[in-house]
Each structure stands twice: as structure tokens, then as C-alpha cells.
C-alpha positions in Angstrom: -0.1 0.0 -0.2 2.8 2.1 0.6 4.5 2.1 -2.2 1.7 3.3 -4.3 1.6 5.5 -3.0 4.7 6.6 -3.7 4.1 5.4 -7.2 1.1 7.3 -8.2 2.2 10.1 -8.1 5.2 10.5 -11.1 1.7 8.1 -12.9 -0.9 10.3 -12.4 2.2 13.6 -13.6 3.2 11.0 -16.7 -0.5 10.5 -17.8 -0.8 13.9 -17.4 2.5 15.1 -19.2 0.5 15.0 -22.7 -2.3 17.8 -21.5 0.0 19.8 -21.2 2.6 20.2 -23.2 -0.2 20.5 -25.1 -1.4 24.5 -23.8 1.1 26.7 -21.2 -0.1 24.6 -18.0 -0.8 28.1 -15.5 2.0 28.2 -12.3 -0.6 26.8 -10.0 -0.2 23.9 -12.5 3.6 23.4 -12.9 3.9 23.9 -8.6 1.3 20.9 -8.9 3.3 19.2 -11.0 6.4 19.0 -9.2 5.1 18.2 -5.8 3.5 15.5 -6.8 6.9 14.2 -8.2 9.3 15.9 -4.9 6.6 13.1 -3.0 8.5 9.8 -3.4 11.7 12.2 -2.3 9.6 13.8 0.9 8.7 10.8 1.9 10.8 7.7 1.1 13.5 7.9 3.8 11.0 9.8 6.6 9.0 7.3 6.9 12.5 5.2 5.7 13.0 7.0 9.8 9.7 5.8 10.8 9.8 2.6 10.2 13.0 2.7 12.9 11.8 4.2 15.9 11.3 2.3 18.9 8.4 1.9 20.6 10.1 1.5 24.1 11.7 4.6 23.8 8.5 6.1 24.0 6.5 4.5 26.5 9.2 4.4 29.1 9.3 8.7 28.3 5.8 8.2 29.0 6.4 6.0 32.4 8.8 8.8 33.3 5.7 11.5 32.7 6.8 13.0 29.9 3.8 14.5 27.8 3.2 14.3 24.2 5.3 17.5 23.5 8.4 16.2 25.9 8.9 12.7 23.8 8.2 14.8 20.6 11.2 16.7 21.2 12.9 14.2 23.0 13.3 11.2 21.6 11.2 11.3 18.0 13.7 14.4 16.8 16.8 13.1 17.5 15.7 9.5 15.7 13.7 11.0 12.3 16.3 14.0 12.3 18.5 12.7 9.8 15.5 11.0 7.7 14.5 14.3 7.4 17.3 16.4 7.2 18.1 14.0 3.8 14.1 15.2 3.0 15.1 18.3 3.1 17.9 18.0 1.3 16.0 15.4 -2.0 13.3 19.3 -2.1 16.3 21.3 -2.4 18.5 19.6 -4.6 15.4 18.2 -6.8 14.1 22.4 -6.6 17.0 24.1 -8.2 17.4 21.0 -10.4 15.1 22.8 -13.5 16.7 26.6 -13.2 20.2 25.1 -13.1 19.1 22.3 -16.6 17.3 25.6 -18.2 20.3 27.4 -17.7 22.6 25.1 -18.9 20.2 24.3 -22.1 20.8 28.2 -23.1 23.8 28.4 -21.9 24.9 25.4 -24.7 22.5 26.0 -27.5 23.5 29.1 -27.7 
């Protein structure tokens, strides 16, 4: 089920690509397509980090009197940090790849 959710944005974008090329897409349409294509890159490392969370640590923090925000701050975020950082890095690279590719194409086509 999870793999299907990760594969659907790319498949939907490939089905919509011919209709996008028939007329110039709006800024909102381009933003939506880029978000749909970036979703697997955002979700994959974060979901991998979520699967590696140890439930006994959360239960131990709860048993020691930690509230929800304390458990989030001291148990979950340190373990999710690397996955979130990789997700952020991939999204930044994905976002910067289109303008850099356009600049490179314009430079080489002269």
C-alpha cells in the first residue's frame, strides 16, 4: 500500500504530461506537478526513519512522565532528524535542478 502511494504521483504526472504540453501550464499547475513529483523524495527517507523508531523508548518516556511534546522533542525528533534532513536536501536539489538545467541548456544552445 505504501509503495503504491509513492508510485502514484509519478504515474499521474506521466499521464498528465501530454495535456500539459498541449497548452502552456499555469504557475499553479506547474507547482502542483512539481509537488507531486517531489512527494516520493520527501516521503521515502522520512518513512524509513519512522519504521526504525523504537516503541519501547516512547513507552519508557511516557512511563517517566513525559508529555506528548516532550516525547516528540526528546525521543522522536532526534531519531527522525537524519531522515528529515535527507528529505530536505533532496527537495532542495530537486527544486534547484530545473532552473539550473534551463540555464545550462540556454548556455549550451548559444
